[in-house]
C-alpha positions in Angstrom: 91.8 84.0 64.3 90.5 87.4 65.3 92.3 90.6 64.6 91.3 94.2 65.5 93.2 97.2 64.2 93.9 100.2 66.4 96.8 102.6 66.3 98.8 103.8 69.2 101.5 106.4 69.9 104.8 104.8 69.2 107.3 107.7 69.1 107.5 111.5 69.3 110.0 113.5 67.3 108.8 116.7 68.8 106.4 117.0 71.7 104.3 118.9 74.2 102.6 118.5 77.6 99.4 119.6 79.1 96.9 119.2 82.0 93.3 118.9 83.3 91.2 119.5 86.4 89.4 117.3 88.9 89.7 114.4 86.5 88.2 111.0 87.3 91.1 108.5 86.9 90.5 106.1 84.0 88.0 108.3 82.3 88.0 111.4 80.1 85.8 113.4 82.5 87.0 116.8 83.8 84.8 119.3 85.6 85.9 122.4 83.9 82.7 124.3 85.0 83.7 124.2 88.7 85.1 127.8 88.7 85.6 128.0 92.4 88.0 125.1 92.3 89.9 126.5 89.3 91.8 129.2 91.3 90.1 132.1 89.5 91.9 135.4 89.1 91.3 138.8 87.4 92.9 142.2 87.1 94.0 144.9 84.8 97.1 145.6 82.7 98.1 148.9 81.1 100.7 150.3 78.8 101.6 153.7 77.6 101.4 154.2 73.8 104.6 156.2 73.9 106.8 153.3 75.1 104.5 150.3 74.5 105.5 148.7 77.7 103.1 147.7 80.5 103.2 150.2 83.4 100.8 148.4 85.8 99.5 144.8 86.2 97.1 144.0 89.0 96.2 140.5 90.2 93.1 139.7 92.3 91.9 136.3 93.5 88.3 135.2 93.1 85.9 135.4 90.2 83.3 137.9 89.0 80.1 136.0 88.0 76.6 137.5 87.8 75.4 134.6 85.6 76.1 134.0 81.9 73.3 136.2 80.8 74.9 139.2 82.5 77.6 140.7 80.4 79.3 142.2 83.4 80.4 138.7 84.4 84.1 138.0 83.7 84.1 134.3 84.8 80.9 132.5 84.0 79.4 129.2 82.8 77.0 128.9 79.9 74.6 126.1 80.5 72.0 127.0 77.9 72.8 127.1 74.2 72.5 130.6 72.8 74.0 132.6 69.9 76.5 135.4 70.6 74.9 138.8 69.8 78.1 140.6 69.1 78.8 138.1 66.3 75.4 138.9 64.8 74.2 135.4 66.0 77.0 133.6 64.1 78.7 132.0 67.1 77.2 129.3 69.4 77.9 129.9 73.1 78.3 126.1 73.6 80.2 123.8 71.2 78.4 120.8 69.6 78.5 117.7 71.9 79.1 119.7 75.1 76.5 120.5 77.8 78.2 123.7 79.0 81.1 126.1 78.3 83.1 128.6 80.3 83.3 132.3 79.2 86.3 134.4 80.3 86.0 138.2 79.7 83.2 140.4 78.4 82.6 143.4 76.1 84.3 145.7 78.6 87.3 147.5 77.3 89.2 148.6 80.4 92.4 146.6 80.0 90.9 143.7 81.8 92.2 140.1 82.1 90.7 137.0 83.6 92.2 133.5 84.4 91.5 130.0 85.6 93.9 127.3 86.7 92.9 123.7 86.7 95.0 121.2 88.7 94.8 117.5 88.1 96.8 114.2 87.8 97.4 112.9 84.3 95.6 109.6 83.6 97.6 106.7 82.2 95.1 106.1 79.4 93.4 109.4 78.7 96.6 111.5 78.3 95.5 113.7 75.4 94.0 117.1 76.5 91.4 118.6 74.1 91.0 122.4 74.4 88.0 123.6 72.5 87.5 127.3 72.3 85.8 130.2 70.5 86.9 133.8 70.8 85.6 137.3 69.9 88.2 140.1 69.5 88.3 143.7 68.5 91.5 144.0 66.3 93.1 147.4 66.9 96.5 146.4 65.4 98.6 147.4 68.5 100.8 144.3 67.9 100.7 140.7 68.8 101.8 141.3 72.5 99.2 144.0 73.3 96.1 143.2 71.2 93.3 141.2 72.8 94.2 137.5 73.2 93.6 134.2 74.9 96.4 131.9 76.2 96.6 128.3 77.4 99.7 127.2 79.4 100.6 123.7 80.7 102.5 124.1 83.9 104.3 121.8 86.3 103.2 121.6 89.9 105.7 124.3 90.7 104.3 126.7 88.1 106.8 126.3 85.2 105.8 125.8 81.6 106.4 122.2 80.5 107.9 120.9 77.3 110.0 123.6 75.7 107.1 126.0 75.1 105.0 123.2 73.6 102.7 123.8 76.6 102.3 127.5 75.7 99.4 128.3 73.3 98.9 131.9 72.3 96.0 133.2 70.2 95.9 137.0 69.4 93.5 139.2 67.5 96.6 140.6 65.7 97.2 137.1 64.3 93.5 136.8 63.3 94.0 139.6 60.8 96.8 137.6 59.2 94.9 134.4 59.2 91.6 135.8 58.0 90.9 134.5 54.5 93.1 131.4 55.0 91.5 129.9 58.1 87.8 129.4 57.5 87.1 129.5 61.3 87.8 133.2 61.4 85.0 135.6 60.6 85.0 139.4 60.1 82.6 142.1 61.2 83.6 145.6 60.0 83.7 148.6 62.2 80.9 150.2 60.2 78.4 147.4 61.2 75.6 148.1 63.6 75.6 145.5 66.3 73.8 144.9 69.5 76.4 145.5 72.3 75.1 144.1 75.6 75.1 146.4 78.7 74.9 144.5 81.9 72.1 142.0 81.7 70.2 143.8 79.0 71.1 144.6 75.4 71.7 148.2 74.5 70.6 149.8 71.3 72.6 149.0 68.2 75.9 150.8 67.9 79.1 150.6 66.0 82.1 148.8 67.6 85.3 150.8 68.4 87.3 148.7 65.9 86.9 145.8 63.4 85.8 142.6 65.1 87.2 139.2 64.3 85.6 136.1 65.8 86.8 132.5 65.6 84.3 129.7 65.5 84.7 126.7 67.8 88.2 125.1 67.3 89.9 122.2 68.9 93.5 122.2 70.0 95.0 118.9 71.1 97.9 118.7 73.6 99.8 115.5 74.4 100.6 114.8 78.0 102.8 111.9 77.1 105.4 113.0 74.6 108.1 114.1 74.6 107.8 114.2 78.5 105.6 111.4 79.9 103.4 113.2 82.5 101.2 110.3 83.2 100.7 109.9 86.9 102.0 113.4 87.6 100.2 116.5 88.8 100.1 119.4 86.4 98.2 122.7 85.9 96.3 124.1 83.0 96.1 127.9 83.1 93.7 129.7 80.7 93.7 133.5 80.6 91.8 136.1 78.5 93.1 139.7 77.9 91.6 142.9 76.5 94.0 145.1 74.6 96.6 146.7 76.9 95.9 150.4 76.1 92.4 149.8 77.3 90.2 150.7 74.3 89.3 147.3 72.8 87.7 144.2 74.3 88.2 140.5 73.9 86.4 137.5 75.4 86.5 133.7 74.9 84.5 130.5 75.4 86.1 127.1 76.1 85.7 123.5 77.2 88.2 120.9 78.4 88.2 117.2 77.7 90.5 114.2 77.6 91.0 111.5 75.0 93.1 108.5 74.3 96.3 109.0 72.4 95.4 106.4 69.7 94.1 106.1 66.2 90.9 104.4 65.4 90.3 101.8 62.7 89.8 98.0 62.2 91.4 95.3 60.1 90.3 92.2 62.0 88.4 89.6 60.1 88.2 89.2 56.4 86.9 92.7 55.7 89.2 95.4 54.0 90.9 98.0 56.1 88.5 100.7 57.4 89.1 104.4 57.5 91.8 105.4 60.0 91.0 108.4 62.2 93.4 110.5 64.3 92.5 112.4 67.4 91.1 115.9 66.7 92.8 119.2 67.3 96.0 118.9 65.3 97.6 119.3 61.9 98.1 116.0 60.2 100.6 114.2 58.0 100.0 110.5 57.1 103.1 108.7 55.6 104.5 105.3 55.3 106.7 104.6 58.3 109.4 102.3 56.8 111.6 102.4 53.6 111.7 99.4 51.3 114.9 98.3 53.0 113.1 98.2 56.4 114.7 101.3 57.8 112.6 103.9 59.6 111.6 106.9 57.5 113.1 110.1 58.8 112.0 113.8 58.2 111.0 115.4 55.9 108.0 113.1 55.4 106.2 112.5 52.2 102.6 113.1 53.3 100.1 110.9 51.5 97.3 112.8 53.3 97.0 115.9 55.5 93.4 115.2 56.6 92.4 113.9 60.0 90.7 110.9 58.4 92.7 108.6 56.0 91.8 105.5 54.1 94.7 103.3 53.0 94.5 101.5 49.7 92.6 98.2 49.7 94.7 95.2 51.0 97.6 97.5 51.9 99.7 96.0 54.6 102.2 98.9 55.0 102.9 100.5 58.4 101.4 104.0 58.2 102.4 106.7 60.7 100.5 110.0 61.4 102.4 113.0 62.6 100.2 115.2 64.7 101.5 118.8 65.0 100.1 121.1 67.7 98.2 124.2 66.7 98.9 127.7 68.1 102.2 126.9 69.9 104.4 129.8 71.0 108.1 129.6 70.2 108.0 126.1 68.7 105.8 125.6 65.7 106.9 122.0 65.3 105.6 120.5 68.5 104.4 117.2 67.2 104.2 113.5 68.1 103.5 110.4 66.0 100.9 107.6 66.0 101.6 104.4 64.3 99.1 102.2 62.4 99.1 98.5 62.5 98.0 96.8 59.3 99.6 93.5 59.9 98.5 90.6 62.1 100.9 89.1 64.7 102.5 85.8 63.8 103.4 83.2 66.4 106.7 81.3 65.9 108.9 79.4 68.4 111.9 77.1 68.6 114.0 75.7 71.4 117.6 75.2 72.5 119.1 72.3 74.5 121.3 73.6 77.3 122.7 70.7 79.3 123.3 72.0 82.8 124.5 70.0 85.9 124.0 66.7 84.0 120.3 67.7 83.3 118.5 68.0 80.0 117.6 71.7 80.3 115.3 73.2 77.5 115.0 76.9 76.7 112.1 78.0 74.6 112.8 80.8 72.1 110.2 83.3 70.9 110.5 83.9 67.2 107.2 85.7 66.9 106.6 89.2 65.5 103.9 91.7 66.0 102.2 94.2 63.7 105.4 95.7 62.4 106.9 92.4 61.2 110.5 91.9 62.3 110.5 95.3 64.0 108.2 94.4 66.9 107.5 91.7 69.3 103.8 90.9 70.1 102.3 92.7 73.0 101.1 89.5 74.8 102.4 86.0 74.8 100.9 82.8 76.3 103.0 79.6 76.5 101.6 76.1 77.3 103.8 73.0 77.2 102.0 69.6 77.8 102.9 65.9 77.6 100.7 63.0 76.9 101.1 60.4 79.7 98.7 57.6 78.8 95.2 59.0 79.3 96.5 62.0 81.3 97.9 65.2 79.9 100.6 66.7 82.1 101.2 70.4 82.1 104.9 71.0 82.0 105.1 74.8 81.7 102.8 77.8 81.4 104.0 81.4 81.1 102.9 84.8 80.0 106.5 86.1 79.5 107.9 86.9 76.1 110.8 84.6 77.0 109.6 81.8 79.4 111.8 80.2 82.0 113.6 76.9 81.0 112.2 73.5 81.9 114.0 70.1 82.5 113.3 67.2 80.1 114.3 63.6 80.7 117.9 62.8 79.8 116.7 60.2 77.3 114.6 62.8 75.5 110.8 63.3 75.2 108.0 64.6 73.0 105.8 67.6 74.0 102.9 69.6 72.7 103.7 73.3 72.5 101.1 76.1 72.2 102.0 79.7 71.8 99.3 82.4 71.6 100.5 86.0 70.7 98.4 89.1 70.6 98.3 92.8 70.0 95.9 95.6 70.9 94.8 94.0 74.2 94.6 90.6 72.6 92.0 91.7 70.1 94.3 90.5 67.3 95.8 87.1 68.1 97.6 84.2 66.4 98.0 80.6 67.8 100.8 78.2 67.1 100.4 74.4 67.9 103.4 72.2 67.3 104.9 68.9 68.4 108.3 69.4 70.0 110.7 66.5 70.1 113.6 67.0 72.5 116.7 64.8 71.8 118.3 62.7 74.5 121.0 64.3 76.6 122.9 61.0 77.2 124.1 61.1 73.6 126.1 64.2 73.0 127.2 64.9 69.4 130.1 67.2 69.0 132.0 68.2 65.9 135.5 69.6 66.1 137.1 71.5 63.2 140.9 71.7 63.6 144.0 72.6 61.5 147.6 71.6 61.9 150.8 72.0 59.8 152.7 69.3 57.9 154.8 67.3 60.3 152.6 68.0 63.3 150.2 65.7 65.2 146.7 66.5 66.5 146.5 64.8 69.9 143.6 66.6 71.6 140.3 65.1 72.7 141.6 61.5 72.4 142.8 61.8 68.8 146.3 61.2 67.4 146.1 62.1 63.8 148.6 63.7 61.3 146.8 63.6 57.9 143.8 65.5 56.5 140.5 63.6 57.0 137.4 63.0 59.2 137.8 61.0 62.3 135.2 59.8 64.8 135.7 58.8 68.4 133.3 57.9 71.3 134.1 59.4 74.7 132.3 59.6 78.0 131.3 63.1 79.3 131.5 64.1 83.0 127.9 62.8 83.5 128.9 59.3 82.3 127.0 59.6 78.9 128.4 58.7 75.5 129.8 61.7 73.6 130.4 61.1 69.9 133.1 63.4 68.7 133.8 64.0 65.0 137.1 65.6 64.1 137.4 67.4 60.7 141.2 67.7 60.4 143.0 69.8 57.8 146.8 69.5 57.4 148.3 72.5 55.8 151.5 72.1 53.8 154.8 73.9 54.5 156.3 75.8 51.6 159.8 76.4 50.1 161.1 79.2 47.9 164.5 79.8 46.3 165.7 83.2 45.5 168.7 84.0 43.3 170.2 87.4 43.7 173.4 89.4 43.1 174.8 92.4 45.1 177.9 94.6 45.0 180.0 94.4 48.1 179.5 98.0 48.9 175.8 97.4 49.4 176.2 94.8 52.1 174.5 93.6 54.2 171.8 92.0 52.1 168.5 92.6 53.9 165.8 91.8 51.4 163.2 89.1 52.2 164.1 89.0 55.9 167.8 88.1 55.4 170.8 89.9 56.9 174.0 88.4 55.2 177.4 89.6 54.0 178.9 86.8 51.9 178.5 84.9 48.7 176.8 81.5 49.3 173.6 79.7 50.2 171.6 81.2 53.1 168.3 79.8 54.6 165.5 81.5 56.5 162.3 80.0 58.1 159.1 82.2 58.0 155.4 81.5 58.3 153.1 81.2 55.3 149.4 82.2 55.0 148.3 79.0 56.8 150.7 79.6 59.7 153.0 76.8 58.7 156.8 76.9 57.9 157.8 78.8 54.8 161.5 78.0 54.0 163.3 80.7 51.9 166.6 79.7 50.3 168.9 82.6 49.1 171.6 81.9 46.5 173.6 85.1 46.8 176.6 86.3 44.7 178.6 89.2 46.1 180.6 91.0 43.3 183.7 93.0 44.2 184.4 96.7 43.7 187.9 97.8 42.3 190.3 100.7 42.9 193.2 102.0 40.6 195.8 104.8 41.4 197.5 106.7 38.5 200.5 108.9 38.9 201.1 111.2 35.9 202.8 114.6 34.9 201.8 117.1 32.3 203.2 120.4 31.3 201.7 123.7 32.2 199.0 124.6 29.7 198.2 120.9 28.8 195.0 119.0 29.8 195.0 115.5 31.2 192.2 113.6 29.4 193.0 110.0 30.0 190.8 107.5 31.9 187.8 109.7 31.9 189.5 112.7 33.5 189.8 116.3 32.1 192.0 118.3 34.5 195.0 120.7 34.1 196.2 121.4 37.7 198.3 119.6 40.2 196.1 117.5 42.6 194.4 114.3 43.5 191.2 113.5 41.5 188.7 110.6 41.9 186.0 109.2 39.6 183.8 106.2 40.0 183.1 104.0 36.9 181.4 100.6 36.6 183.7 97.7 36.5 183.1 94.4 34.5 180.6 93.4 37.3 178.8 96.7 37.0 180.0 97.5 40.5 181.9 100.6 41.5 185.5 101.0 40.1 187.3 103.9 41.9 190.1 105.6 39.8 192.4 108.0 41.7 194.7 110.3 39.7 197.8 111.9 41.3 198.6 114.6 38.8 201.7 116.8 38.7 201.7 119.9 36.4 205.3 121.3 35.8 207.1 123.6 33.6 208.8 122.0 30.5 211.7 123.4 28.3 211.8 123.3 24.6 215.3 122.3 23.5 216.4 123.0 19.9 218.3 119.9 19.0 220.2 119.4 15.7 221.1 115.7 16.0 219.0 113.1 14.2 217.0 111.1 16.6 217.3 108.0 14.5 220.9 107.5 15.8 219.7 106.9 19.4 220.9 103.6 21.0 218.8 102.4 24.0 219.7 99.4 26.2 219.9 98.1 29.8 222.8 96.6 31.6 221.6 95.6 35.1 217.8 95.6 35.1 217.8 98.7 37.2 218.7 101.4 34.6 218.2 102.4 31.0 221.1 103.8 28.9 220.4 106.0 26.0 223.2 107.0 23.6 223.6 109.2 20.5 220.6 111.6 20.9 219.9 115.2 21.4 216.6 116.2 23.0 214.2 115.5 25.9 213.8 112.0 27.5 210.6 110.7 29.2 210.3 107.2 30.6 206.8 105.6 31.4 205.7 102.3 32.9 203.0 100.2 31.2 200.3 101.8 33.4 201.2 105.1 31.7 202.8 106.5 34.8 205.9 108.7 34.2 209.0 107.3 35.9 211.6 109.9 34.9 212.4 112.7 32.5 215.8 114.2 31.5 217.3 116.6 29.0 220.9 116.2 27.7 223.1 117.6 25.0 226.0 115.1 25.6 224.4 112.4 23.6 224.4 109.7 26.4 222.3 109.4 29.6 221.6 106.6 32.2 218.2 106.7 34.0 217.4 104.4 37.0 214.1 102.5 37.1 212.4 100.9 40.2 212.4 97.4 38.9 212.8 95.1 35.9 210.0 95.4 33.4 208.8 96.9 30.2 209.1 100.7 29.9 208.3 103.3 27.2 211.1 105.7 26.3 210.0 109.0 24.6 212.7 111.2 22.9 211.6 114.5 21.6 213.6 117.2 19.7 213.1 119.8 17.1 213.3 117.2 14.4 210.5 115.0 15.7 210.0 112.3 18.4 210.5 108.6 18.8 209.1 106.2 21.4 211.0 103.0 22.0 210.0 99.9 24.1 212.9 98.6 26.1 213.0 95.4 28.2 215.2 95.3 31.3 
């Protein structure tokens, strides 16, 4: 097995886009020194110090080039390595590894600006633009918009900035003052220094600059032309411009080169040697982190950086998936323009299975790719090669070959067959591969095995698929399918039982109908309801219901003015009809209605002895009372007053509604007597 480790762009959380010029497709070559083809422009820009707004901007086509040795040149190519005199020899005019550089601007301080625009088609492989530059600025402190600066813009074919300002790089001498001391590529020359300021093609005598000078050593800025907008195959423009300060008193000029690179990481894990150092493309800020959580989910921002260097060495024998976030440098308006490269520290693994799919009475076989790539279960291999062969005597027949991840199906004999299966998977252009060789036995199609799982309720019969069963158990039957082949069918039958529940309940008649548990009944007795239980079978519910009665009593009574009626739970003292509800012996409602009469009573002063009274009945319809003096009141057994009389004659006859037992109350000044009299 051979395995080679390289790392490729896998996703972009933020992104940017860029361009090149006269690029040879399939290479990283770009002729950035062809100034005539780069749409050169120049001009001036001014502002008034009272308003700090530009008052005039001029644009001219063409370039001003008297050769790189002449400091009046504003667009020129340096082909010989020298050291910049204004930086006291500290700055190379050509970066290491390059054969030439372009210079925009000069030591002139007349509000000048110069620009070049390179037009090219983005290559499918070399989609990473590398902008290497060095710049020399006087730093007057006018502000970031008006100090000397250099800009790089990635434009569409129509001239619009691409990628939400990720294609807009802005470097100002104003920012250099802030970065000095933090960024080691910035260097400082004080205004008091004596430097050789060139004049034309000769150097003038030493003099002091008009302001402090900051110069930035060669620095690389990388720009992705693939994320977040894939510009591969599209025509784009790269516009580079250099500006003096707008008020016209301080100069700025820059050197640069352009190149292309692949958007990939470098490193190897193939073979038995440990993982090498991983290297990201130059020109970015870096954050290396593990790409997946322990549960297999993708790690989301903010990232826990294990390294912020361009070069990273994972621990020995580490098989984790590392990602590198590459953040663009010097982006205007969006400091988080970034994309991600993903490492691959795992080998691919080849795995396969098959599924029998009988179709049109043929034994159709579909191969299934169970392989995984460098990210384990998260990724399929990049390449797949399938080979299915069959030994036929001394001859090996090729049944199927395919380079697809999921190959097309093939037809095996209906009686079954044995095949040799080979699957080769690979990643990184097949530099890391894994091979699977297995013997694959395809079962016959003319014997179909089928298992049926069914459920019925007690009392039902399962009569599908040739069966006629009513009890729980396993049953086997042999049928013929539509192709005339035997089909052995196994039935696993479960018979669920019905259920029966009896409920005993009591209700008062004023709460009818009884609606609990699905019933709707009004009478005492046995009631039955059929529902479904949890198995979907009959659930019989029997209700034994008792309906208890309510009761109603009416009382007629009379009291004297000033008395209270306090019988039977009442407490009233005025004429009227009163109702209270009490529980009866069944604890149901008992309604008692009182018809009360309140009348004026007279107090007779009687002298006769009440003990002489004689009470009797002659015809079952009247009561005769003799030998008394006082008030007479007659009540029935319910306590209802029937009649009341007052007499001083000593004898009175009072009619009653019917024969029965009545209470006679005689009251005078000597006391009172109550006598029971039967009629």
